[in-house]
Structure formats: C-alpha cells, structure tokens
VOBA-1610 file (N, C-alpha, C; in pm, whole numbers, padded with zeros to 5 digits, always signed):
BEGIN
Met+01287+10528+08788Met+01343+10434+08706Met+01280+10459+08571Leu+01365+10488+08462Leu+01327+10513+08332Leu+01290+10386+08260Phe+01210+10395+08148Phe+01180+10284+08075Phe+01297+10199+08036Asn+01307+10068+08055Asn+01408+09978+08023Asn+01362+09867+07940Pro+01381+09876+07810Pro+01322+09778+07726Pro+01370+09637+07756Ala+01495+09617+07808Ala+01543+09479+07834Ala+01456+09413+07952His+01423+09498+08054His+01348+09474+08169His+01203+09425+08116Glu+01152+09512+08017Glu+01006+09483+07973Glu+01016+09358+07891Asp+01111+09334+07828Asp+01134+09220+07733Asp+01140+09094+07832His+01218+09100+07935His+01222+09004+08039His+01094+08975+08111Leu+01016+09070+08149Leu+00891+09056+08199Leu+00791+08978+08103Glu+00801+09017+07973Glu+00713+08964+07873Glu+00758+08807+07842Arg+00872+08764+07840Arg+00932+08644+07828Arg+00878+08550+07951Leu+00896+08613+08077Leu+00856+08541+08192Leu+00701+08518+08182Ser+00623+08615+08152Ser+00490+08606+08142Ser+00442+08493+08054Ala+00513+08493+07935Ala+00488+08372+07834Ala+00520+08251+07890Arg+00624+08225+07976Arg+00650+08100+08032Arg+00542+08065+08132Leu+00497+08164+08210Leu+00382+08124+08293Leu+00265+08082+08235Arg+00242+08147+08118Arg+00106+08118+08048Arg+00116+07966+08000Val+00232+07911+07938Val+00235+07784+07890Val+00281+07681+08006Ala+00308+07717+08114Ala+00366+07631+08227Ala+00234+07555+08267Pro+00237+07409+08283Pro+00125+07329+08342Pro+00108+07354+08496Ala+00216+07381+08556Ala+00223+07403+08706Ala+00344+07483+08742Val+00353+07536+08863Val+00461+07612+08929Val+00574+07503+08954Thr+00694+07546+08931Thr+00813+07462+08972Thr+00905+07547+09050Leu+00995+07496+09125Leu+01089+07579+09188Leu+01169+07669+09103Asp+01202+07624+08994Asp+01285+07711+08898Asp+01202+07822+08840Leu+01076+07792+08814Leu+00981+07903+08760Leu+00967+08009+08862Phe+00936+07960+08986Phe+00920+08061+09098Phe+01051+08129+09138Ala+01155+08081+09134Ala+01280+08153+09143Ala+01307+08254+09031Asp+01255+08215+08908Asp+01281+08323+08806Asp+01185+08439+08837Val+01063+08415+08886Val+00968+08522+08923Val+01027+08617+09041Thr+01099+08550+09128Thr+01145+08619+09242Thr+01283+08688+09218Ala+01338+08645+09104Ala+01455+08710+09064Ala+01454+08851+09027Ile+01326+08884+08968Ile+01309+09021+08920Ile+01248+09115+09034Cys+01241+09059+09166Cys+01175+09139+09283Cys+01294+09206+09355Ala+01313+09327+09344Ala+01411+09402+09418Ala+01388+09412+09568Arg+01256+09432+09603Arg+01225+09445+09742Arg+01248+09303+09814Ile+01219+09197+09751Ile+01253+09066+09816Ile+01405+09045+09835Ala+01483+09091+09750Ala+01624+09076+09792Ala+01671+09157+09900Leu+01607+09279+09924Leu+01639+09366+10030Leu+01584+09311+10149Leu+01459+09258+10153Leu+01399+09202+10274Leu+01473+09058+10304Ala+01523+09006+10214Ala+01599+08876+10245Ala+01728+08894+10324Lys+01788+09004+10279Lys+01911+09064+10357Lys+01881+09103+10502Ala+01747+09150+10516Ala+01705+09197+10648Ala+01651+09074+10736Gly+01647+08964+10669Gly+01587+08849+10742Gly+01435+08844+10744Lys+01368+08903+10661Lys+01221+08927+10667Lys+01136+08846+10574Thr+01210+08742+10502Thr+01135+08653+10405Thr+01137+08512+10450Gly+01139+08482+10578Gly+01132+08338+10633Gly+01004+08264+10595Arg+00903+08345+10623Arg+00767+08276+10573Arg+00769+08249+10435Leu+00813+08319+10348Leu+00823+08300+10189Leu+00901+08183+10176Ala+01019+08177+10230Ala+01108+08067+10213Ala+01063+07936+10266Arg+00982+07931+10376Arg+00913+07828+10420Arg+00810+07759+10339Leu+00731+07872+10271Leu+00628+07821+10173Leu+00678+07768+10050Ile+00793+07835+09998Ile+00873+07773+09883Ile+00915+07634+09915Ala+00976+07618+10032Ala+01039+07491+10060Ala+00930+07371+10069Thr+00798+07412+10111Thr+00704+07313+10119Thr+00618+07304+09996Glu+00654+07380+09884Glu+00600+07390+09766Glu+00441+07435+09778Ala+00415+07518+09872Ala+00278+07571+09891Ala+00277+07693+09796Trp+00261+07666+09664Trp+00285+07774+09564Trp+00171+07883+09574Thr+00048+07851+09601Thr-00056+07960+09610Thr-00025+08045+09716Asp+00005+07996+09837Asp+00044+08092+09951Asp+00170+08166+09928Ala+00258+08091+09871Ala+00389+08158+09833Ala+00361+08277+09747Ala+00284+08259+09635Ala+00254+08373+09548Ala+00184+08478+09612Leu+00092+08455+09694Leu+00028+08552+09763Leu+00116+08635+09866Thr+00193+08563+09930Thr+00305+08624+10011Thr+00400+08707+09931Leu+00436+08671+09814Leu+00530+08745+09727Leu+00481+08876+09702Ile+00332+08870+09664Ile+00258+09000+09639Ile+00271+09095+09750Glu+00251+09033+09866Glu+00235+09113+10002Glu+00381+09179+10021Leu+00484+09107+09990Leu+00622+09151+10018Leu+00671+09245+09917Glu+00656+09212+09789Glu+00715+09285+09674Glu+00627+09400+09628Ala+00498+09383+09643Ala+00403+09486+09591Ala+00302+09520+09696Pro+00341+09576+09810Pro+00247+09587+09912Pro+00119+09686+09887Asn+00136+09751+09777Asn+00025+09846+09738Asn-00093+09783+09643Trp-00055+09656+09609Trp-00146+09581+09533Trp-00215+09482+09617Arg-00348+09459+09596Arg-00426+09386+09689Arg-00512+09279+09590Leu-00536+09168+09644Leu-00612+09067+09565Leu-00756+09125+09573Arg-00821+09154+09439Arg-00956+09197+09429Arg-01048+09090+09395Arg-01010+08997+09304Arg-01097+08894+09249Arg-01014+08774+09236Leu-01077+08654+09276Leu-01009+08527+09260Leu-01122+08437+09243Glu-01149+08372+09123Glu-01256+08284+09109Glu-01231+08186+08995Tyr-01290+08070+09005Tyr-01279+07980+08914Tyr-01397+07988+08801Glu-01356+08002+08681Glu-01465+08028+08566Glu-01424+07966+08438Asp-01508+07884+08383Asp-01497+07808+08271Asp-01353+07728+08266Gly-01329+07664+08365Gly-01209+07565+08368Gly-01069+07654+08390Glu-01086+07781+08430Glu-00958+07863+08450Glu-00988+07928+08574Trp-00870+07966+08646Trp-00871+08072+08751Trp-00856+08203+08708Val-00938+08296+08740Val-00928+08437+08702Val-00873+08520+08833Cys-00769+08574+08816Cys-00712+08655+08926Cys-00711+08798+08888Ser-00751+08896+08981Ser-00734+09039+08957Ser-00677+09093+09088Leu-00574+09184+09064Leu-00513+09257+09172Leu-00535+09410+09137Ser-00543+09467+09246Ser-00577+09624+09240Ser-00514+09702+09357Thr-00487+09828+09322Thr-00430+09921+09417Thr-00535+09992+09505His-00670+09984+09435His-00788+10030+09509His-00911+09924+09505Pro-00889+09837+09596Pro-00983+09731+09580Pro-01123+09773+09631Asn-01144+09876+09697Asn-01263+09927+09741Asn-01342+10012+09641Met-01268+10051+09546Met-01327+10128+09433Met-01425+10048+09346Pro-01511+10106+09288Pro-01602+10024+09194Pro-01515+09979+09074Val-01544+09866+09024Val-01470+09801+08922Val-01458+09892+08797Ala-01563+09954+08771Ala-01564+10050+08647Ala-01457+10148+08647Phe-01418+10194+08774Phe-01311+10303+08794Phe-01177+10240+08828Asp-01166+10132+08839Asp-01032+10071+08898Asp-00960+10019+08783Glu-00824+10034+08785Glu-00729+09971+08688Glu-00666+09840+08743Thr-00703+09720+08705Thr-00658+09600+08770Thr-00547+09539+08685Ala-00491+09461+08752Ala-00387+09359+08687Ala-00459+09232+08684Asp-00476+09176+08572Asp-00561+09052+08564Asp-00480+08942+08484Ala-00519+08825+08510Ala-00461+08701+08461Ala-00547+08581+08469Arg-00538+08492+08383Arg-00619+08368+08383Arg-00520+08257+08366His-00541+08136+08429His-00475+08014+08394His-00549+07905+08465Glu-00517+07784+08407Glu-00576+07672+08465Glu-00528+07637+08603Asp-00412+07671+08628Asp-00345+07656+08765Asp-00369+07781+08852Leu-00414+07770+08980Leu-00440+07887+09055Leu-00313+07972+09084Ser-00201+07903+09127Ser-00087+07980+09152Ser-00031+08046+09037Leu-00040+07986+08926Leu+00011+08050+08797Leu-00071+08182+08755Ala-00207+08168+08788Ala-00298+08273+08766Ala-00247+08403+08848Ile-00220+08369+08981Ile-00187+08478+09073Ile-00052+08543+09027Leu+00050+08450+09002Leu+00181+08504+08968Leu+00175+08576+08811Ser+00086+08535+08739Ser+00071+08614+08611Ser+00016+08752+08641Ala-00089+08748+08723Ala-00148+08883+08754Ala-00039+08983+08824Phe+00047+08914+08910Phe+00155+08987+08978Phe+00250+09049+08877Leu+00287+08978+08768Leu+00381+09028+08667Leu+00299+09127+08578Asp+00164+09122+08572Asp+00084+09228+08493Asp+00089+09351+08591Ala+00089+09345+08727Ala+00093+09453+08809Ala+00227+09514+08802Arg+00337+09433+08790Arg+00465+09494+08778Arg+00480+09570+08643Arg+00423+09522+08526Arg+00423+09588+08404Arg+00343+09724+08431Lys+00227+09729+08487Lys+00151+09847+08514Lys+00228+09961+08587Asn+00298+09896+08684Asn+00385+09988+08782Asn+00494+10053+08693Ser+00554+09986+08597Ser+00661+10032+08519Ser+00599+10137+08427Glu+00496+10095+08373Glu+00422+10204+08272Glu+00394+10332+08340Ala+00329+10315+08469Ala+00293+10439+08540Ala+00409+10511+08583Arg+00533+10460+08633Arg+00648+10526+08651Arg+00700+10596+08529Glu+00688+10539+08416Glu+00743+10600+08293Glu+00636+10718+08256Thr+00520+10699+08267Thr+00436+10809+08239Thr+00450+10928+08331Arg+00464+10894+08470Arg+00479+11004+08562Arg+00611+11084+08537Ser+00713+11009+08486Ser+00843+11071+08471Ser+00847+11156+08335Leu+00750+11136+08243Leu+00740+11195+08124Leu+00647+11329+08140Thr+00549+11320+08231Thr+00447+11419+08237Thr+00451+11509+08364Thr+00524+11464+08463Thr+00520+11545+08589Thr+00649+11626+08592Pro+00641+11758+08591Pro+00762+11833+08601Pro+00816+11830+08732Arg+00958+11833+08730Arg+01033+11827+08861Arg+01046+11973+08906Leu+01018+11992+09029Leu+01022+12122+09087Leu+01116+12129+09212Arg+01193+12229+09227Arg+01291+12234+09337Arg+01201+12292+09457Pro+01239+12239+09569Pro+01167+12302+09690Pro+01213+12456+09700Thr+01126+12532+09741Thr+01149+12686+09764Thr+01172+12704+09905Ser+01249+12817+09937Ser+01257+12860+10079Ser+01187+12995+10073Gly+01121+13007+10184Gly+01036+13129+10199Gly+00894+13099+10220Leu+00818+13205+10228Leu+00687+13195+10264Leu+00578+13170+10153Ala+00477+13099+10168Ala+00376+13090+10068Ala+00262+13175+10114Met+00203+13251+10020Met+00107+13341+10076Met-00019+13330+09959Cys-00124+13321+10021Cys-00252+13320+09927Cys-00300+13461+09908Cys-00304+13506+09780Cys-00337+13641+09744Cys-00485+13647+09689Asp-00559+13530+09697Asp-00695+13549+09636Asp-00782+13642+09723Asn-00868+13702+09659Asn-00974+13789+09735Asn-01109+13703+09740Phe-01136+13656+09877Phe-01255+13581+09880Phe-01371+13663+09911Ala-01369+13796+09912Ala-01486+13878+09946Ala-01583+13880+09844
//
C-alpha cells in the first residue's frame, strides 16, 4: 500500500475528533472501525461477535482493546496509567524491549477508552509510515532458481 494522502487526512481528522470528544459514542466508535480493513474481513467470517457484544453494551474500554487485538494483532498494550488527570496509553510492537529502544504509539485523554482509541490511530499512522518507508527503501528482488553457494574462504 503506497502513501495515500486522503487516508492520512482521514486519520488525522478522526484523531482530532477523538481528542476533543468528551466520551466515546456509538457513531464515533463506528467511524474508527470503518477504517479497519481486517475487521470487515473478520466480520464476514463471523469472528467479531465479541466486539459486537461489547459495542452493544457500550463497554467502550473493552471494545477498544478488542479492536486493537483484532485489527492490529502485532500491537500490544505497553502502558496504561492515570497521570495528572489524564489517561496515558502506549502501544508497542515490542513490549518486552526497553522503552529507550522501542517505538510506541502514544496518546493521552481524560477518557480511558478515548486514550486507547487515539493510541490505536497513532499505531495505524505509524504502520502506514513504516510501509511507505519500506516501499521506498527496500529493493524488490525476484526469486531465483538455482543453487546458492558460499564461496568464502574460512581458513
């Protein structure tokens, strides 16, 4: 997937809506899930029942965590704490790595579920940036047929 300015603009507008929202609503959560390609595929396969039940009961925090689990399975919750009147949420692809070496997706909000959803959108943005960087810097190689031989002299 190459860089899509319209997608990035949509993510930024959605992030701005989350920042100013006082609480999660059904419409806001639906807008977040609308950008999730895996959720649409999993829904067709009938694997989003738990998420649907959580949304129906308005269990927004659990729904946000389940959304991350389904849509971005490589991202894990690294930090979730209440600090200075706001919830701080950090997601990571390497939660066991020291913080100094880890690139996290971070967000802060007065509402816990909005902090988690905002961090999720930050993770989506970082995934898009990483894909774009990989597509620009990694050369595409065709598989070769034949034998690979090591010609180094280890003597």
